[in-house]
C-alpha positions as CSV (number, residue, x, y, z in Angstrom):
1,Q,103.0,138.6,119.0
2,Y,101.2,136.5,116.7
3,D,101.3,133.3,119.0
4,R,99.6,135.5,121.7
5,M,96.8,136.1,119.0
6,T,93.9,134.2,117.4
7,A,93.9,133.9,114.1
8,H,90.1,135.5,114.6
9,E,91.9,138.3,116.0
10,L,94.5,138.6,113.1
11,F,91.6,138.4,110.5
12,L,90.2,141.2,112.0
13,R,93.2,143.2,112.1
14,F,94.0,142.8,108.5
15,K,90.6,143.9,107.6
16,I,90.1,140.5,106.1
17,S,86.7,140.3,104.5
18,E,83.8,137.9,106.1
19,R,82.9,136.0,102.8
20,L,87.1,135.4,102.2
21,V,86.8,134.1,106.0
22,N,83.9,131.9,105.6
23,D,84.1,130.5,101.9
24,F,87.9,130.0,102.5
25,L,90.3,130.7,105.2
26,K,87.3,128.7,107.7
27,P,86.9,126.1,105.5
28,T,90.7,125.6,104.8
29,L,91.7,126.0,109.2
30,L,88.8,123.3,109.8
31,V,91.0,120.5,107.4
32,G,94.1,121.9,107.8
33,L,93.9,122.2,111.8
34,F,90.9,120.7,112.6
35,K,89.9,124.4,114.7
36,P,87.9,127.3,113.3
37,P,90.2,130.3,113.6
38,E,88.9,131.5,117.2
39,E,90.9,128.4,118.6
40,L,94.0,128.9,116.5
41,S,96.9,130.7,117.4
42,A,97.4,133.1,114.6
43,L,101.4,132.1,114.0
44,V,100.3,128.6,113.5
45,V,97.4,129.5,110.9
46,M,100.0,131.9,108.7
47,E,102.5,129.0,108.8
48,L,99.9,126.4,107.5
49,L,98.6,129.0,104.7
50,Y,102.0,129.6,103.7
51,Y,103.1,126.1,103.3
52,Y,99.3,125.1,101.6
53,A,98.4,127.4,99.9
54,L,101.5,129.4,98.6
55,A,104.5,127.5,98.9
56,H,103.2,124.0,98.2
57,Q,99.8,124.7,96.3
58,D,100.9,122.1,93.9
59,S,102.2,119.8,95.9
60,F,100.2,116.7,96.7
61,D,101.4,113.6,99.2
62,V,97.9,112.0,100.1
63,R,98.1,108.3,98.4
64,W,95.4,105.6,98.3
65,I,95.8,101.8,98.5
66,K,95.1,100.9,94.6
67,N,93.7,97.5,95.6
68,G,91.4,95.9,98.3
69,T,92.0,98.1,102.1
70,V,94.5,99.1,104.3
71,S,94.0,96.1,106.4
72,D,94.0,93.4,104.2
73,S,97.1,95.1,102.0
74,L,99.1,96.2,104.6
75,I,98.4,95.2,108.3
76,A,97.3,91.4,107.4
77,P,100.5,91.0,105.0
78,M,102.7,92.2,108.2
79,A,101.2,90.6,110.8
80,D,101.6,87.0,108.5
81,Y,105.2,88.2,108.4
82,L,106.0,89.0,111.6
83,M,104.1,85.6,113.0
84,K,106.5,83.2,110.9
85,K,108.9,81.9,113.4
86,E,111.9,82.8,111.8
87,N,110.7,85.9,112.1
88,G,110.4,86.2,115.7
89,G,106.9,84.1,116.0
90,L,104.8,86.6,116.6
91,Q,101.7,86.4,118.7
92,V,99.3,88.8,117.2
93,K,95.7,88.9,119.3
94,G,93.2,90.3,116.9
95,G,90.0,91.4,118.2
96,C,91.7,92.1,121.6
97,R,91.3,95.8,123.5
98,V,93.4,96.4,126.5
99,K,91.4,97.2,129.7
100,Q,94.4,97.7,132.6
101,I,97.7,97.6,132.8
102,S,99.6,97.1,136.0
103,I,103.2,98.1,136.9
104,D,105.6,97.6,139.7
105,K,108.7,99.1,141.2
106,D,111.2,97.3,140.8
107,Q,113.3,97.0,144.5
108,R,116.8,96.4,142.6
109,D,116.9,99.9,140.6
110,G,114.0,101.8,141.9
111,K,112.4,102.0,138.0
112,M,109.0,100.9,136.9
113,Y,108.2,98.0,135.3
114,A,104.8,96.5,133.5
115,R,103.9,93.0,135.4
116,K,100.6,92.5,133.7
117,I,98.2,93.5,131.2
118,E,94.4,92.1,131.3
119,Y,92.5,92.8,127.8
120,L,89.2,92.1,126.8
121,D,88.5,89.4,124.1
122,T,85.7,90.8,122.0
123,R,85.0,87.6,120.2
124,S,84.8,85.6,123.8
125,G,83.3,88.5,125.8
126,E,85.9,87.0,128.4
127,T,88.7,89.2,129.7
128,E,92.2,87.7,130.2
129,A,95.5,88.8,131.4
130,M,99.1,88.2,130.3
131,E,101.9,88.2,132.8
132,D,105.0,87.4,131.5
133,I,105.8,91.2,130.0
134,D,109.1,91.8,128.9
135,G,108.3,95.6,127.8
136,V,104.4,97.1,126.7
137,V,104.6,99.7,123.7
138,L,101.4,102.2,123.6
139,A,100.7,103.1,120.2
140,L,97.4,104.4,120.8
141,G,95.1,107.7,119.4
142,C,94.0,110.2,122.4
143,Q,90.7,108.1,122.8
144,G,92.3,104.9,123.3
145,M,94.9,106.4,125.6
146,Q,92.3,107.9,127.7
147,S,90.6,104.5,128.0
148,V,93.6,102.7,129.0
149,V,94.8,105.2,131.7
150,S,91.4,105.5,133.2
151,G,91.1,101.5,133.6
152,S,94.9,101.5,135.2
153,P,95.5,103.4,138.2
154,D,99.1,102.6,138.2
155,L,99.3,104.6,135.0
156,A,97.2,107.1,136.2
157,R,99.1,108.2,139.1
158,L,102.3,108.6,137.0
159,P,102.1,112.5,135.5
160,V,103.2,111.5,131.5
161,F,100.1,109.0,131.5
162,S,97.8,111.4,133.5
163,Q,99.0,114.2,130.9
164,A,98.7,111.9,127.8
165,A,95.6,111.0,128.7
166,S,94.3,114.6,128.8
167,L,95.2,115.7,125.4
168,K,92.6,116.1,123.1
169,G,91.7,114.1,119.8
170,I,89.3,114.8,116.4
171,D,86.8,112.3,115.1
172,V,87.6,112.4,111.6
173,I,84.7,110.1,109.1
174,S,86.1,109.1,105.9
175,V,83.1,107.8,103.8
176,R,83.9,106.4,100.2
177,L,80.9,106.8,97.5
178,W,80.6,105.2,94.0
179,F,78.3,107.1,91.5
180,D,76.8,105.4,88.3
181,R,78.1,108.2,86.5
182,R,81.3,110.4,86.2
183,V,81.2,113.6,87.9
184,E,83.1,116.4,86.3
185,T,84.9,118.7,88.9
186,R,87.1,121.6,88.6
187,S,89.7,119.9,90.6
188,P,90.5,116.4,91.7
189,A,90.5,117.6,95.1
190,N,89.1,120.3,96.7
191,V,87.2,121.7,100.4
192,F,83.9,121.9,101.3
193,S,82.5,125.5,101.4
194,R,79.2,127.0,102.0
195,F,78.3,123.2,102.9
196,E,75.9,123.7,105.6
197,S,75.3,120.2,106.5
198,L,78.6,120.2,107.9
199,R,77.7,122.2,110.6
200,G,80.7,123.7,111.8
201,A,82.7,120.8,111.0
202,G,85.5,120.5,108.0
203,G,85.4,118.5,105.1
204,T,87.6,117.7,102.1
205,F,86.6,115.4,98.5
206,F,88.9,113.4,96.2
207,M,88.1,112.0,93.0
208,L,89.6,108.8,92.8
209,D,88.7,107.9,89.6
210,Q,90.9,110.9,88.5
211,F,93.6,110.0,90.9
212,Q,94.2,106.4,90.2
213,A,92.3,106.7,86.3
214,G,92.4,103.3,84.7
215,N,92.7,101.2,87.6
216,T,90.0,98.4,87.3
217,G,90.8,97.6,90.9
218,L,88.7,100.4,92.6
219,W,85.4,99.4,90.4
220,G,85.6,95.5,89.8
221,D,86.8,94.2,86.4
222,D,83.2,93.8,85.4
223,I,82.6,97.6,85.2
224,K,84.5,100.0,82.4
225,N,86.1,102.7,84.7
226,D,85.3,105.6,82.3
227,D,81.7,104.9,83.5
228,M,82.0,105.2,87.3
229,G,83.0,107.9,89.8
230,S,84.5,107.9,93.3
């Protein structure tokens, strides 16, 4: 019953005030499910509100890198480890973007196998190819999958890939601001409400100086943590 009903219809049925919807429910759904109530199942919305607003209101599972960035603190060390000969001698092709994956059917077992990958080296601007392939793992978001499948006729002919490429994604922007003074807030994290500049999008703020108090890596060794906010 509730899965066939939109969240907007649910709010109307239970006579929830317009102010409660606009000030709390809609902003929460925009950052929790990335859609307004009109485009969401009432069942999914009830599950979200129960989990985050009732059952786990005091839980917080977001974590940040204490020093540096995700790239230099996680990705680079992992790549260095895997590139060592004793760990497999992986070759990492940074700055390269897959353009086309070609596949063939093996006449012996009838299975499909990748035979060639063409990729663009963004540093040189040249398109190169790899033909000695054992397998391909596609760890891509929606937009990346759409780009690869649209440039790969062999993949586009297979329903599993054409369906995956038809999935819609949501663009998320993360912005970090450094202030010249501490900004007092009622809570260290919250959802933006009545913030017209978002123009229908959702937004959340996190006060890192409160979550990671005393961590000079956030600001630099020459700045006192108590004097700054982020």
